[in-house]
CHARMM-style PDB file with segment names, atoms N, HN, CA, C and O in Angstrom:
ATOM      1  N   MET     1      15.351 -32.274 -27.912  1.00  0.00      PROA
ATOM      2  CA  MET     1      15.746 -31.869 -29.087  1.00  0.00      PROA
ATOM      3  C   MET     1      17.367 -31.810 -29.875  1.00  0.00      PROA
ATOM      4  O   MET     1      18.418 -31.301 -29.485  1.00  0.00      PROA
ATOM      5  N   THR     2      16.993 -32.638 -31.252  1.00  0.00      PROA
ATOM      6  HN  THR     2      16.139 -33.051 -31.568  1.00  0.00      PROA
ATOM      7  CA  THR     2      18.382 -32.731 -31.760  1.00  0.00      PROA
ATOM      8  C   THR     2      19.006 -31.157 -32.604  1.00  0.00      PROA
ATOM      9  O   THR     2      18.472 -30.103 -32.948  1.00  0.00      PROA
ATOM     10  N   ARG     3      20.073 -31.594 -32.659  1.00  0.00      PROA
ATOM     11  HN  ARG     3      20.507 -32.451 -32.380  1.00  0.00      PROA
ATOM     12  CA  ARG     3      20.937 -30.577 -33.241  1.00  0.00      PROA
ATOM     13  C   ARG     3      20.431 -30.315 -34.565  1.00  0.00      PROA
ATOM     14  O   ARG     3      20.152 -31.286 -35.269  1.00  0.00      PROA
ATOM     15  N   PRO     4      20.225 -28.808 -35.135  1.00  0.00      PROA
ATOM     16  CA  PRO     4      19.665 -28.413 -36.600  1.00  0.00      PROA
ATOM     17  C   PRO     4      20.748 -28.999 -37.572  1.00  0.00      PROA
ATOM     18  O   PRO     4      21.814 -29.012 -36.957  1.00  0.00      PROA
ATOM     19  N   THR     5      20.863 -29.362 -38.514  1.00  0.00      PROA
ATOM     20  HN  THR     5      19.997 -29.351 -39.014  1.00  0.00      PROA
ATOM     21  CA  THR     5      21.725 -30.143 -39.513  1.00  0.00      PROA
ATOM     22  C   THR     5      21.962 -29.216 -40.829  1.00  0.00      PROA
ATOM     23  O   THR     5      22.975 -29.224 -41.529  1.00  0.00      PROA
ATOM     24  N   THR     6      20.702 -28.347 -41.025  1.00  0.00      PROA
ATOM     25  HN  THR     6      19.879 -28.341 -40.457  1.00  0.00      PROA
ATOM     26  CA  THR     6      20.863 -27.507 -41.889  1.00  0.00      PROA
ATOM     27  C   THR     6      20.455 -26.090 -41.514  1.00  0.00      PROA
ATOM     28  O   THR     6      20.001 -25.666 -40.451  1.00  0.00      PROA
ATOM     29  N   LYS     7      20.800 -25.306 -42.949  1.00  0.00      PROA
ATOM     30  HN  LYS     7      21.168 -25.651 -43.812  1.00  0.00      PROA
ATOM     31  CA  LYS     7      20.935 -23.259 -42.431  1.00  0.00      PROA
ATOM     32  C   LYS     7      19.078 -23.564 -41.866  1.00  0.00      PROA
ATOM     33  O   LYS     7      18.673 -23.102 -40.799  1.00  0.00      PROA
ATOM     34  N   ALA     8      18.227 -24.345 -42.752  1.00  0.00      PROA
ATOM     35  HN  ALA     8      18.556 -24.720 -43.619  1.00  0.00      PROA
ATOM     36  CA  ALA     8      16.900 -24.103 -42.525  1.00  0.00      PROA
ATOM     37  C   ALA     8      16.401 -24.200 -41.068  1.00  0.00      PROA
ATOM     38  O   ALA     8      15.761 -23.400 -40.385  1.00  0.00      PROA
ATOM     39  N   GLU     9      16.979 -25.640 -40.759  1.00  0.00      PROA
ATOM     40  HN  GLU     9      17.499 -26.289 -41.314  1.00  0.00      PROA
ATOM     41  CA  GLU     9      17.101 -26.100 -39.348  1.00  0.00      PROA
ATOM     42  C   GLU     9      17.427 -24.871 -37.598  1.00  0.00      PROA
ATOM     43  O   GLU     9      16.837 -24.605 -36.551  1.00  0.00      PROA
ATOM     44  N   LEU    10      18.839 -24.481 -38.366  1.00  0.00      PROA
ATOM     45  HN  LEU    10      19.319 -24.697 -39.217  1.00  0.00      PROA
ATOM     46  CA  LEU    10      19.177 -23.808 -37.357  1.00  0.00      PROA
ATOM     47  C   LEU    10      18.430 -22.298 -37.344  1.00  0.00      PROA
ATOM     48  O   LEU    10      18.325 -21.519 -36.397  1.00  0.00      PROA
ATOM     49  N   ILE    11      17.965 -22.166 -38.677  1.00  0.00      PROA
ATOM     50  HN  ILE    11      18.050 -22.799 -39.446  1.00  0.00      PROA
ATOM     51  CA  ILE    11      17.058 -20.766 -37.995  1.00  0.00      PROA
ATOM     52  C   ILE    11      16.075 -20.799 -37.405  1.00  0.00      PROA
ATOM     53  O   ILE    11      15.649 -19.802 -36.822  1.00  0.00      PROA
ATOM     54  N   GLU    12      15.354 -22.147 -37.402  1.00  0.00      PROA
ATOM     55  HN  GLU    12      15.700 -22.957 -37.876  1.00  0.00      PROA
ATOM     56  CA  GLU    12      13.673 -22.551 -37.289  1.00  0.00      PROA
ATOM     57  C   GLU    12      14.138 -22.452 -35.318  1.00  0.00      PROA
ATOM     58  O   GLU    12      13.384 -21.782 -34.613  1.00  0.00      PROA
ATOM     59  N   ALA    13      15.420 -23.188 -34.627  1.00  0.00      PROA
ATOM     60  HN  ALA    13      16.033 -23.733 -35.199  1.00  0.00      PROA
ATOM     61  CA  ALA    13      15.529 -23.730 -34.160  1.00  0.00      PROA
ATOM     62  C   ALA    13      16.063 -22.220 -33.122  1.00  0.00      PROA
ATOM     63  O   ALA    13      15.871 -22.174 -31.907  1.00  0.00      PROA
ATOM     64  N   SER    14      16.703 -21.152 -33.886  1.00  0.00      PROA
ATOM     65  HN  SER    14      16.859 -21.190 -34.873  1.00  0.00      PROA
ATOM     66  CA  SER    14      17.066 -20.071 -33.149  1.00  0.00      PROA
ATOM     67  C   SER    14      16.047 -19.279 -33.113  1.00  0.00      PROA
ATOM     68  O   SER    14      16.195 -18.520 -32.155  1.00  0.00      PROA
ATOM     69  N   GLN    15      14.794 -19.004 -33.841  1.00  0.00      PROA
ATOM     70  HN  GLN    15      14.674 -19.621 -34.619  1.00  0.00      PROA
ATOM     71  CA  GLN    15      13.629 -18.596 -33.359  1.00  0.00      PROA
ATOM     72  C   GLN    15      12.525 -19.370 -32.378  1.00  0.00      PROA
ATOM     73  O   GLN    15      11.514 -18.879 -31.877  1.00  0.00      PROA
ATOM     74  N   THR    16      12.751 -19.978 -32.324  1.00  0.00      PROA
ATOM     75  HN  THR    16      13.573 -20.377 -32.731  1.00  0.00      PROA
ATOM     76  CA  THR    16      11.738 -20.738 -31.699  1.00  0.00      PROA
ATOM     77  C   THR    16      12.774 -20.791 -30.079  1.00  0.00      PROA
ATOM     78  O   THR    16      12.057 -20.752 -29.079  1.00  0.00      PROA
ATOM     79  N   GLN    17      13.842 -20.848 -29.879  1.00  0.00      PROA
ATOM     80  HN  GLN    17      14.425 -20.880 -30.691  1.00  0.00      PROA
ATOM     81  CA  GLN    17      14.341 -20.828 -28.968  1.00  0.00      PROA
ATOM     82  C   GLN    17      14.483 -19.039 -28.049  1.00  0.00      PROA
ATOM     83  O   GLN    17      14.272 -18.829 -26.854  1.00  0.00      PROA
ATOM     84  N   TYR    18      14.920 -17.962 -29.178  1.00  0.00      PROA
ATOM     85  HN  TYR    18      15.091 -18.133 -30.148  1.00  0.00      PROA
ATOM     86  CA  TYR    18      14.710 -16.823 -29.196  1.00  0.00      PROA
ATOM     87  C   TYR    18      13.294 -16.429 -28.606  1.00  0.00      PROA
ATOM     88  O   TYR    18      13.046 -15.363 -28.043  1.00  0.00      PROA
ATOM     89  N   ALA    19      12.426 -17.443 -28.826  1.00  0.00      PROA
ATOM     90  HN  ALA    19      12.627 -18.309 -29.284  1.00  0.00      PROA
ATOM     91  CA  ALA    19      10.828 -16.782 -28.844  1.00  0.00      PROA
ATOM     92  C   ALA    19      10.073 -17.353 -27.468  1.00  0.00      PROA
ATOM     93  O   ALA    19       9.002 -16.945 -27.020  1.00  0.00      PROA
ATOM     94  N   ALA    20      11.086 -18.612 -26.812  1.00  0.00      PROA
ATOM     95  HN  ALA    20      11.956 -18.943 -27.176  1.00  0.00      PROA
ATOM     96  CA  ALA    20      10.982 -18.991 -25.679  1.00  0.00      PROA
ATOM     97  C   ALA    20      11.462 -17.722 -24.629  1.00  0.00      PROA
ATOM     98  O   ALA    20      10.782 -16.950 -23.953  1.00  0.00      PROA
ATOM     99  N   LEU    21      13.070 -17.873 -24.816  1.00  0.00      PROA
ATOM    100  HN  LEU    21      13.622 -18.500 -25.365  1.00  0.00      PROA
ATOM    101  CA  LEU    21      13.636 -16.346 -24.219  1.00  0.00      PROA
ATOM    102  C   LEU    21      12.496 -15.374 -24.201  1.00  0.00      PROA
ATOM    103  O   LEU    21      11.971 -15.434 -23.089  1.00  0.00      PROA
ATOM    104  N   LEU    22      11.837 -14.418 -25.049  1.00  0.00      PROA
ATOM    105  HN  LEU    22      12.264 -14.369 -25.952  1.00  0.00      PROA
ATOM    106  CA  LEU    22      11.213 -13.295 -24.353  1.00  0.00      PROA
ATOM    107  C   LEU    22      10.015 -13.666 -23.748  1.00  0.00      PROA
ATOM    108  O   LEU    22       9.647 -13.060 -22.742  1.00  0.00      PROA
ATOM    109  N   ALA    23       9.099 -14.925 -24.396  1.00  0.00      PROA
ATOM    110  HN  ALA    23       9.398 -15.418 -25.213  1.00  0.00      PROA
ATOM    111  CA  ALA    23       8.237 -15.726 -23.289  1.00  0.00      PROA
ATOM    112  C   ALA    23       9.085 -15.598 -21.559  1.00  0.00      PROA
ATOM    113  O   ALA    23       8.601 -14.977 -20.613  1.00  0.00      PROA
ATOM    114  N   LEU    24       9.956 -16.099 -21.543  1.00  0.00      PROA
ATOM    115  HN  LEU    24      10.349 -16.604 -22.312  1.00  0.00      PROA
ATOM    116  CA  LEU    24      10.060 -16.108 -20.242  1.00  0.00      PROA
ATOM    117  C   LEU    24      10.714 -14.902 -19.691  1.00  0.00      PROA
ATOM    118  O   LEU    24      10.837 -14.818 -18.469  1.00  0.00      PROA
ATOM    119  N   ILE    25      11.110 -14.041 -20.398  1.00  0.00      PROA
ATOM    120  HN  ILE    25      11.010 -14.110 -21.391  1.00  0.00      PROA
ATOM    121  CA  ILE    25      11.161 -12.561 -19.728  1.00  0.00      PROA
ATOM    122  C   ILE    25       9.960 -12.052 -19.247  1.00  0.00      PROA
ATOM    123  O   ILE    25       9.992 -11.495 -18.150  1.00  0.00      PROA
ATOM    124  N   GLN    26       8.884 -12.131 -19.862  1.00  0.00      PROA
ATOM    125  HN  GLN    26       8.858 -12.583 -20.754  1.00  0.00      PROA
ATOM    126  CA  GLN    26       7.883 -12.087 -20.033  1.00  0.00      PROA
ATOM    127  C   GLN    26       7.051 -12.137 -18.999  1.00  0.00      PROA
ATOM    128  O   GLN    26       6.157 -11.310 -18.821  1.00  0.00      PROA
ATOM    129  N   THR    27       7.354 -13.381 -18.040  1.00  0.00      PROA
ATOM    130  HN  THR    27       8.080 -14.053 -18.184  1.00  0.00      PROA
ATOM    131  CA  THR    27       6.871 -13.806 -16.868  1.00  0.00      PROA
ATOM    132  C   THR    27       7.857 -13.397 -15.600  1.00  0.00      PROA
ATOM    133  O   THR    27       7.617 -13.955 -14.529  1.00  0.00      PROA
ATOM    134  N   MET    28       8.728 -12.647 -15.649  1.00  0.00      PROA
ATOM    135  HN  MET    28       8.924 -12.193 -16.519  1.00  0.00      PROA
ATOM    136  CA  MET    28       9.155 -11.827 -14.429  1.00  0.00      PROA
ATOM    137  C   MET    28       8.803 -10.354 -14.675  1.00  0.00      PROA
ATOM    138  O   MET    28       8.643  -9.687 -15.697  1.00  0.00      PROA
ATOM    139  N   PRO    29       8.737 -10.075 -13.277  1.00  0.00      PROA
ATOM    140  CA  PRO    29       8.282  -8.549 -12.690  1.00  0.00      PROA
ATOM    141  C   PRO    29       8.396  -7.030 -13.475  1.00  0.00      PROA
ATOM    142  O   PRO    29       9.185  -6.270 -12.914  1.00  0.00      PROA
ATOM    143  N   THR    30       7.919  -6.643 -14.332  1.00  0.00      PROA
ATOM    144  HN  THR    30       7.278  -7.260 -14.788  1.00  0.00      PROA
ATOM    145  CA  THR    30       8.510  -5.777 -15.007  1.00  0.00      PROA
ATOM    146  C   THR    30       9.823  -4.866 -14.136  1.00  0.00      PROA
ATOM    147  O   THR    30      10.729  -4.339 -14.783  1.00  0.00      PROA
ATOM    148  N   ALA    31       9.766  -4.788 -12.724  1.00  0.00      PROA
ATOM    149  HN  ALA    31       9.031  -5.216 -12.198  1.00  0.00      PROA
ATOM    150  CA  ALA    31      11.089  -3.985 -11.784  1.00  0.00      PROA
ATOM    151  C   ALA    31      12.002  -4.617 -11.932  1.00  0.00      PROA
ATOM    152  O   ALA    31      13.076  -4.072 -12.190  1.00  0.00      PROA
ATOM    153  N   LYS    32      11.863  -6.342 -11.791  1.00  0.00      PROA
ATOM    154  HN  LYS    32      10.990  -6.784 -11.581  1.00  0.00      PROA
ATOM    155  CA  LYS    32      13.041  -6.967 -12.857  1.00  0.00      PROA
ATOM    156  C   LYS    32      13.525  -7.251 -13.937  1.00  0.00      PROA
ATOM    157  O   LYS    32      14.631  -7.735 -14.176  1.00  0.00      PROA
ATOM    158  N   GLN    33      12.492  -6.880 -14.809  1.00  0.00      PROA
ATOM    159  HN  GLN    33      11.594  -6.486 -14.614  1.00  0.00      PROA
ATOM    160  CA  GLN    33      13.405  -6.269 -16.191  1.00  0.00      PROA
ATOM    161  C   GLN    33      13.860  -5.470 -16.343  1.00  0.00      PROA
ATOM    162  O   GLN    33      14.831  -5.447 -17.099  1.00  0.00      PROA
ATOM    163  N   LEU    34      13.294  -4.084 -15.543  1.00  0.00      PROA
ATOM    164  HN  LEU    34      12.505  -4.103 -14.929  1.00  0.00      PROA
ATOM    165  CA  LEU    34      14.380  -3.220 -15.968  1.00  0.00      PROA
ATOM    166  C   LEU    34      15.343  -3.136 -14.853  1.00  0.00      PROA
ATOM    167  O   LEU    34      15.935  -2.064 -14.726  1.00  0.00      PROA
ATOM    168  N   ALA    35      15.621  -4.181 -13.947  1.00  0.00      PROA
ATOM    169  HN  ALA    35      15.141  -5.051 -14.050  1.00  0.00      PROA
ATOM    170  CA  ALA    35      16.546  -3.646 -13.071  1.00  0.00      PROA
ATOM    171  C   ALA    35      18.272  -3.671 -13.609  1.00  0.00      PROA
ATOM    172  O   ALA    35      18.635  -4.383 -14.546  1.00  0.00      PROA
ATOM    173  N   ASP    36      19.111  -2.867 -12.919  1.00  0.00      PROA
ATOM    174  HN  ASP    36      18.816  -2.289 -12.158  1.00  0.00      PROA
ATOM    175  CA  ASP    36      20.269  -3.556 -13.268  1.00  0.00      PROA
ATOM    176  C   ASP    36      20.857  -4.633 -12.586  1.00  0.00      PROA
ATOM    177  O   ASP    36      20.703  -4.702 -11.367  1.00  0.00      PROA
ATOM    178  N   PHE    37      21.728  -5.773 -13.389  1.00  0.00      PROA
ATOM    179  HN  PHE    37      21.853  -5.717 -14.380  1.00  0.00      PROA
ATOM    180  CA  PHE    37      22.244  -7.036 -12.970  1.00  0.00      PROA
ATOM    181  C   PHE    37      23.137  -6.520 -12.005  1.00  0.00      PROA
ATOM    182  O   PHE    37      23.598  -5.417 -12.301  1.00  0.00      PROA
ATOM    183  N   THR    38      23.575  -7.087 -10.754  1.00  0.00      PROA
ATOM    184  HN  THR    38      23.201  -7.982 -10.513  1.00  0.00      PROA
ATOM    185  CA  THR    38      24.345  -7.282  -9.998  1.00  0.00      PROA
ATOM    186  C   THR    38      25.137  -8.331  -9.769  1.00  0.00      PROA
ATOM    187  O   THR    38      24.799  -9.292  -9.077  1.00  0.00      PROA
ATOM    188  N   PHE    39      26.264  -8.202 -10.352  1.00  0.00      PROA
ATOM    189  HN  PHE    39      26.538  -7.422 -10.914  1.00  0.00      PROA
ATOM    190  CA  PHE    39      27.066  -9.110 -10.668  1.00  0.00      PROA
ATOM    191  C   PHE    39      28.338  -8.717  -9.678  1.00  0.00      PROA
ATOM    192  O   PHE    39      28.915  -7.630  -9.641  1.00  0.00      PROA
ATOM    193  N   GLU    40      28.680 -10.175  -8.701  1.00  0.00      PROA
ATOM    194  HN  GLU    40      28.211 -11.058  -8.731  1.00  0.00      PROA
ATOM    195  CA  GLU    40      29.600  -9.930  -7.940  1.00  0.00      PROA
ATOM    196  C   GLU    40      30.311 -11.319  -7.933  1.00  0.00      PROA
ATOM    197  O   GLU    40      30.089 -12.260  -7.172  1.00  0.00      PROA
ATOM    198  N   VAL    41      31.437 -11.217  -9.200  1.00  0.00      PROA
ATOM    199  HN  VAL    41      31.618 -10.452  -9.819  1.00  0.00      PROA
ATOM    200  CA  VAL    41      31.958 -12.601  -9.458  1.00  0.00      PROA
ATOM    201  C   VAL    41      34.053 -11.479  -9.529  1.00  0.00      PROA
ATOM    202  O   VAL    41      34.587 -10.665 -10.283  1.00  0.00      PROA
ATOM    203  N   PRO    42      34.411 -12.195  -8.275  1.00  0.00      PROA
ATOM    204  CA  PRO    42      35.454 -12.166  -8.188  1.00  0.00      PROA
ATOM    205  C   PRO    42      36.912 -11.793  -9.307  1.00  0.00      PROA
ATOM    206  O   PRO    42      36.978 -12.948  -9.730  1.00  0.00      PROA
ATOM    207  N   ASN    43      37.930 -11.156  -9.970  1.00  0.00      PROA
ATOM    208  HN  ASN    43      37.875 -10.218  -9.626  1.00  0.00      PROA
ATOM    209  CA  ASN    43      38.923 -11.547 -10.390  1.00  0.00      PROA
ATOM    210  C   ASN    43      37.866 -11.699 -12.188  1.00  0.00      PROA
ATOM    211  O   ASN    43      38.416 -11.982 -13.252  1.00  0.00      PROA
ATOM    212  N   GLU    44      37.321 -11.599 -12.132  1.00  0.00      PROA
ATOM    213  HN  GLU    44      36.874 -11.369 -11.267  1.00  0.00      PROA
ATOM    214  CA  GLU    44      36.498 -11.676 -13.885  1.00  0.00      PROA
ATOM    215  C   GLU    44      36.566 -10.241 -14.354  1.00  0.00      PROA
ATOM    216  O   GLU    44      35.989  -9.312 -13.789  1.00  0.00      PROA
ATOM    217  N   THR    45      37.592 -10.098 -15.825  1.00  0.00      PROA
ATOM    218  HN  THR    45      38.061 -10.852 -16.285  1.00  0.00      PROA
ATOM    219  CA  THR    45      37.566  -9.219 -16.486  1.00  0.00      PROA
ATOM    220  C   THR    45      37.501  -8.782 -17.759  1.00  0.00      PROA
ATOM    221  O   THR    45      38.097  -7.916 -18.398  1.00  0.00      PROA
ATOM    222  N   ALA    46      36.116 -10.055 -18.140  1.00  0.00      PROA
ATOM    223  HN  ALA    46      35.632 -10.759 -17.621  1.00  0.00      PROA
ATOM    224  CA  ALA    46      35.792 -10.165 -19.357  1.00  0.00      PROA
ATOM    225  C   ALA    46      34.715  -8.777 -19.402  1.00  0.00      PROA
ATOM    226  O   ALA    46      34.137  -8.139 -18.522  1.00  0.00      PROA
ATOM    227  N   VAL    47      34.786  -8.663 -21.142  1.00  0.00      PROA
ATOM    228  HN  VAL    47      35.255  -9.181 -21.857  1.00  0.00      PROA
ATOM    229  CA  VAL    47      34.378  -7.405 -21.261  1.00  0.00      PROA
ATOM    230  C   VAL    47      32.248  -7.172 -20.813  1.00  0.00      PROA
ATOM    231  O   VAL    47      31.494  -6.286 -20.410  1.00  0.00      PROA
ATOM    232  N   HSD    48      32.172  -8.799 -21.295  1.00  0.00      PROA
ATOM    233  HN  HSD    48      32.784  -9.518 -21.623  1.00  0.00      PROA
ATOM    234  CA  HSD    48      30.355  -8.351 -21.209  1.00  0.00      PROA
ATOM    235  C   HSD    48      30.242  -8.500 -19.341  1.00  0.00      PROA
ATOM    236  O   HSD    48      29.126  -8.686 -18.856  1.00  0.00      PROA
ATOM    237  N   TRP    49      31.243  -8.417 -18.593  1.00  0.00      PROA
ATOM    238  HN  TRP    49      32.149  -8.265 -18.987  1.00  0.00      PROA
ATOM    239  CA  TRP    49      30.469  -8.107 -17.394  1.00  0.00      PROA
ATOM    240  C   TRP    49      30.190  -6.789 -17.428  1.00  0.00      PROA
ATOM    241  O   TRP    49      29.003  -6.490 -17.300  1.00  0.00      PROA
ATOM    242  N   GLN    50      30.865  -6.050 -17.549  1.00  0.00      PROA
ATOM    243  HN  GLN    50      31.829  -6.293 -17.653  1.00  0.00      PROA
ATOM    244  CA  GLN    50      31.162  -4.800 -17.771  1.00  0.00      PROA
ATOM    245  C   GLN    50      29.670  -4.247 -18.984  1.00  0.00      PROA
ATOM    246  O   GLN    50      28.905  -3.337 -18.666  1.00  0.00      PROA
ATOM    247  N   ARG    51      29.582  -4.815 -19.955  1.00  0.00      PROA
ATOM    248  HN  ARG    51      30.204  -5.554 -20.213  1.00  0.00      PROA
ATOM    249  CA  ARG    51      28.841  -4.401 -20.497  1.00  0.00      PROA
ATOM    250  C   ARG    51      27.543  -4.954 -20.642  1.00  0.00      PROA
ATOM    251  O   ARG    51      26.750  -4.037 -20.430  1.00  0.00      PROA
ATOM    252  N   ASP    52      26.886  -6.095 -20.922  1.00  0.00      PROA
ATOM    253  HN  ASP    52      27.530  -6.840 -21.094  1.00  0.00      PROA
ATOM    254  CA  ASP    52      25.663  -6.768 -20.353  1.00  0.00      PROA
ATOM    255  C   ASP    52      25.131  -6.138 -18.975  1.00  0.00      PROA
ATOM    256  O   ASP    52      25.759  -6.631 -18.038  1.00  0.00      PROA
ATOM    257  N   ARG    53      24.203  -5.237 -18.570  1.00  0.00      PROA
ATOM    258  HN  ARG    53      23.693  -4.837 -19.331  1.00  0.00      PROA
ATOM    259  CA  ARG    53      23.628  -4.461 -17.462  1.00  0.00      PROA
ATOM    260  C   ARG    53      22.376  -4.666 -17.187  1.00  0.00      PROA
ATOM    261  O   ARG    53      21.894  -4.143 -16.182  1.00  0.00      PROA
ATOM    262  N   ASN    54      21.680  -5.392 -17.949  1.00  0.00      PROA
ATOM    263  HN  ASN    54      22.072  -5.816 -18.765  1.00  0.00      PROA
ATOM    264  CA  ASN    54      20.193  -5.477 -18.026  1.00  0.00      PROA
ATOM    265  C   ASN    54      19.712  -6.585 -19.090  1.00  0.00      PROA
ATOM    266  O   ASN    54      20.417  -7.038 -19.992  1.00  0.00      PROA
ATOM    267  N   VAL    55      18.704  -6.851 -18.882  1.00  0.00      PROA
ATOM    268  HN  VAL    55      18.131  -6.483 -18.150  1.00  0.00      PROA
ATOM    269  CA  VAL    55      17.852  -7.573 -19.807  1.00  0.00      PROA
ATOM    270  C   VAL    55      17.569  -7.047 -21.230  1.00  0.00      PROA
ATOM    271  O   VAL    55      17.261  -7.702 -22.226  1.00  0.00      PROA
ATOM    272  N   ARG    56      17.772  -5.503 -21.081  1.00  0.00      PROA
ATOM    273  HN  ARG    56      18.022  -4.971 -20.272  1.00  0.00      PROA
ATOM    274  CA  ARG    56      17.782  -4.876 -22.573  1.00  0.00      PROA
ATOM    275  C   ARG    56      18.914  -4.727 -22.808  1.00  0.00      PROA
ATOM    276  O   ARG    56      18.956  -3.890 -23.709  1.00  0.00      PROA
ATOM    277  N   ASP    57      20.323  -5.162 -22.434  1.00  0.00      PROA
ATOM    278  HN  ASP    57      20.288  -5.842 -21.702  1.00  0.00      PROA
ATOM    279  CA  ASP    57      21.334  -4.960 -23.138  1.00  0.00      PROA
ATOM    280  C   ASP    57      21.798  -6.311 -23.642  1.00  0.00      PROA
ATOM    281  O   ASP    57      22.516  -6.386 -24.639  1.00  0.00      PROA
ATOM    282  N   VAL    58      21.352  -7.509 -22.891  1.00  0.00      PROA
ATOM    283  HN  VAL    58      20.769  -7.449 -22.081  1.00  0.00      PROA
ATOM    284  CA  VAL    58      21.173  -8.949 -23.714  1.00  0.00      PROA
ATOM    285  C   VAL    58      20.729  -8.890 -24.276  1.00  0.00      PROA
ATOM    286  O   VAL    58      21.471  -8.608 -25.217  1.00  0.00      PROA
ATOM    287  N   ILE    59      19.538  -8.953 -24.694  1.00  0.00      PROA
ATOM    288  HN  ILE    59      18.936  -9.183 -23.929  1.00  0.00      PROA
ATOM    289  CA  ILE    59      18.207  -9.562 -25.793  1.00  0.00      PROA
ATOM    290  C   ILE    59      18.821  -8.699 -27.064  1.00  0.00      PROA
ATOM    291  O   ILE    59      18.738  -9.156 -28.204  1.00  0.00      PROA
ATOM    292  N   SER    60      19.555  -7.190 -26.745  1.00  0.00      PROA
ATOM    293  HN  SER    60      19.622  -6.819 -25.819  1.00  0.00      PROA
ATOM    294  CA  SER    60      19.852  -6.452 -27.968  1.00  0.00      PROA
ATOM    295  C   SER    60      20.982  -7.043 -28.379  1.00  0.00      PROA
ATOM    296  O   SER    60      21.275  -6.907 -29.567  1.00  0.00      PROA
ATOM    297  N   HSD    61      21.860  -7.818 -27.513  1.00  0.00      PROA
ATOM    298  HN  HSD    61      21.623  -7.929 -26.548  1.00  0.00      PROA
ATOM    299  CA  HSD    61      23.544  -8.363 -28.056  1.00  0.00      PROA
ATOM    300  C   HSD    61      22.815  -9.813 -28.661  1.00  0.00      PROA
ATOM    301  O   HSD    61      23.057  -9.983 -29.856  1.00  0.00      PROA
ATOM    302  N   LEU    62      21.851 -11.021 -27.938  1.00  0.00      PROA
ATOM    303  HN  LEU    62      21.654 -10.884 -26.967  1.00  0.00      PROA
ATOM    304  CA  LEU    62      21.424 -11.750 -28.995  1.00  0.00      PROA
ATOM    305  C   LEU    62      20.846 -11.376 -30.178  1.00  0.00      PROA
ATOM    306  O   LEU    62      20.908 -12.126 -31.152  1.00  0.00      PROA
ATOM    307  N   TYR    63      20.266 -10.264 -30.227  1.00  0.00      PROA
ATOM    308  HN  TYR    63      20.216  -9.655 -29.435  1.00  0.00      PROA
ATOM    309  CA  TYR    63      19.411 -10.062 -31.471  1.00  0.00      PROA
ATOM    310  C   TYR    63      20.101  -9.523 -32.539  1.00  0.00      PROA
ATOM    311  O   TYR    63      19.755  -9.817 -33.684  1.00  0.00      PROA
ATOM    312  N   GLU    64      20.570  -9.144 -32.434  1.00  0.00      PROA
ATOM    313  HN  GLU    64      20.850  -8.905 -31.504  1.00  0.00      PROA
ATOM    314  CA  GLU    64      21.686  -8.398 -33.494  1.00  0.00      PROA
ATOM    315  C   GLU    64      22.882  -9.746 -33.873  1.00  0.00      PROA
ATOM    316  OT1 GLU    64      23.832  -9.534 -34.626  1.00  0.00      PROA
TER     317      GLU     64
END
């Protein structure tokens, strides 16, 4: 896949990749979709390690 060089190509690529991500999530069992992440990353203080706690959080941040 080549890099998008126009706004239209960028929009199309983002929509395609977002649909692929949603399709991947659909293959996960419901229990895993709803489960919280368990990050064990020592010395990591970035905000996203506390903010993104499950698949729903990640999807909402990507969508917005």
